[in-house]
Each structure stands twice: as C-alpha cells, then as structure tokens.
N, C-alpha and C positions, 0 to 999 in steps of 0.2 A: 406698406406696403399694401396696399389692396388685394383684399382674400376676391380670386375671381367667386364668380355666381355659381350656389348649388346647385344641386340637379334638379331639387323642387322649386325654387325660384325662374331656373329657365322654362321648368315646362311650363309654370303659372303665365310667365310672360309671352310664352306661345301660346298659351291658349286665349289668352286676351286678344293678342293678334288674330289669331281663328275667330274668335266669335265677332269680331272685328270687320274681316274680311265676307265672314255670311252675312251680318248687319247690311252693310253695303251692297250685299250683291242682291237681298229681297228688293232694298229701297230703292236697288237700279229697275230691277223688274216691276216692280210696283208703277214707277214713273214710267219708264215704256210702254207699259200697258197702256196705262193713262193717258198717253200722246197718241198712241194709235187709233183706242176709242174717239179723243176729241178727232183726230184728223176723218175717220171712216165719217163722225157725224156731221163735220161740217170743215176744219182745216183743207180736207181734199178739193172742194171743190174753190172756197176762195182762194187756197194756191192758183190755180190754176185761172180765176178773173184777173188774180191780179199780175200774172207774167205773159198774157196775152198781149197787154200791149206793149212789154217790154221785146216781143217778139221781134218788134219793127225796128230794130234797134240793131245794126247788120257789128257793130263793136263787139253787142253782149252776145248776138247769135255763132260770128266767126270764134270766141273763147269757148260755147257751149259747143262745138264743133268739134274742135280742140278735145275740150274734156271728155268729148265720145269716143272719136278717138284713142286716146289713153285708157280706156278701159273694153275699146275693141280688139278681137286677136292677134293685132299685130302691135296695137300696142300697150296689152298685156305682157304679151312677149317677151318685147324690151323691159319694160320695168319690173318684171321678175327677175331678168339676164341681168339688170343694171343691179340689185340688190345682193345678189349672188356677189357677181363679180368686186361690190363694195364689203363685201364679206371679210373679202382677205384671206386671211390663213385656215380661214371659219370655212370657207365655200361649199364645203361638202355637206355641213351641216345645215346651212342658209338656205342649199339648194336640194339638200331633202323633203325640208319643212313649205318650203317657199311653192315645191311643184306640188307635192300632195294635199296642201294646204289650200291649193285654187282651184288645182282637179277634184277634189270631195267637193269644195263650194259652188261649182259649176255644176258637180250630178243634184247635187241635193238641190238648187234653183231648180233646175229643170223639171224636179218631180216634182217641186211644191205649184210650179207656175201651173203645171199638167193637172193637180189637183186642184186648185182654186179657180183658173177658168177666168179671169180675170182681162175683160178688153181695157185697151192702151184709152189714155183722154185725148190721142189723136185718131184713135180709130170710133170710138164714141163722138166726137164732132163729126168727122165727116161718112161716117155709115148709119147716122142715128142709132145705134147700139146705146141701149139706156145700161148705165154706169151700173158694176154689181159685181158678184162673183157668183159665175155661173157654175161654179165646180168641173167636173173628169168631164171627159168630152167636148168641151166647149176651146173654139182654140184661139182663146185667150191667155194671154203673154205676159200681164203686166206686174203681175205680184209673187216674189219680190223684184227689184232690181235687178239685174247680174253686174250690170257695174257696179253698183254702189256694194255687192255684197263681196264681188271682186276689188273694189277697193281698198275697202277697210280690209278684208282676210289681209293683202299684200302689206299695207300700216301697218297691224296691227306685228304681223312678220316682222316689217324693216325697223320697227320702233323699239322691239326685244333684241336685236344685236346693234342698234343707235338709238340709243336712249335720247342722249341730244339731239336726236332729232324727231322726237315724239313729235314737236308743234307742228316745223313745215309736211312730217309725210301724213299726218291727220289732216290738214289743209289742203293739200292735193287730192286726198280723198273722199272729201267734203267737197271741193272744187266738181271734181269728177261726177260726182253723188247729182249737182247739182245740175249739170247739163242736160242731164236727162228730164230734169222738171222744164227747162226752159225749152227743150226743142219738143215738149210737148209725146216726151216717149212712155211718162209716167207719173204719176201722183205721189205726193209728199209719202202716205204712210209706203208707198212701194219703196224707197228711197231708205226711209229712216228703219223698216224692216230688214229691209236689206244689209244695211249698216251694221245693227246688231246681230244679223247672224253671220257675216264677216267677220267679225272680231271676235265672237263664240267659237267657229270654226277654228280661226286661227288659234286663242287659248289652247283650245282644247292639245292643238298637234305639239305647239309652245311647251304645256306643263309634259306632254310624255316623251318628248326628244330631249327635252334641255332643262341644265341643274336649274333650281328651283330659286340662286343667287341669280340669275341671268334674267328669268322672264319678271324678276322684281325689280330690274333695272342695271346690276350691278352687272353691267357686260363687262370684260376684260380689257376693250378699246377707251374704256374709260379713267 
C-alpha cells in the first residue's frame, strides 16, 4: 500500500508549483510589455493600413457590428445574464463575481481613458488629429478598449465556471476585441491592453471569492 506524501514533500511540491506560476506570470508580463512597445512603435499603424481595405467587405463589417453589439450595454447585459443562468446552482456566486468584476473594469477603463487621452483611429483620420497620448483634459477615449476589457473580464469569469468552454468563450472575447479594430474604433494596442486588464481584474475577484481548486479549473461541473 502506497504511503501518503508527508508534509515536507507536499510543501516542496507546492513551492515548486508556486515558483513556476510566478515565473510564468513574469514571462507573460514581459511578453505583454514587449508586444505593447511593438504596437506603439509600428504595429498599430500597420494594422490600421491592413484593415482599411477590408472595411469595404460587407460581410466582415456586418460581423464587426455584431461584435460591437455584444460589447455594448445591452449586449453585455445579455452576456452577463447568460453566464449567471448557465452557472445553475452556483448562480449566486457567478452573479456576484460577474457583476462586480464587470462594474469594476468599467470604472477602471474610464479612469485610464481620462488619464491617457488617446484619440481613436477614426478621429485621427477624419479630424486630422495627430495620433498619440494627450493626457488628462483631452477628449480622447481610445486607450484601452472598453469592449475588449469587458469581453476578457467576462470570458475569464465564464472559463472559471465552465473550464471545458475556455476555447469558445475566449474566442468570442477575441472576436469582440477584433471588431473594434475593424470598425476603426481602436488600435491594436488598445484591445491588447484591454484584454490583459480584463483578465487581471477577473482573476483578482476569482481568487478572492472562489476556492483555489475552482480557479485552477477543477470545477464541480466537470
């Protein structure tokens, strides 16, 4: 009969897992910062140039409008309600986390928008405003993307309750984020920053209000 692991062995294993998680988090943060730098330096303008010819495609623009709707007020309410309903017996916990996380991300996004003052691509093109970050007092609200932040906040919450649906919920969040670039409402860096911000906010509330085994993907629905 196998002997159960002693406390020292279990503590060592937990320490290794914790170190790996920290290392992965640092690597992810470094990769994210590098990507943002690349976006600011060149990718933002390159993506705008690539997207402009695609805006003449009626089907692509119709899909982009769908993505925009899902991130708008009514669409976002419907998505939050869907997550709560599908949580079934855990609907109270789902409601608490989903509502608080999405309200928090909305407040944080508005604060950052006000502080950065970045004009949207469509404003740069139509009004001749120079692209950049103008800071507090400028009526620019491009950075970060509110749609992308909301989408990845809710996707992260949904993935915690429905681990097997991670791929489709993150695909939907990505679709919503891309729609903002397609519609000339945001730069690539806006949606990337929004995605990371939404993920971070959701993880914070998930860790605070859900057991560790659930935030690690071991949902009772599995």
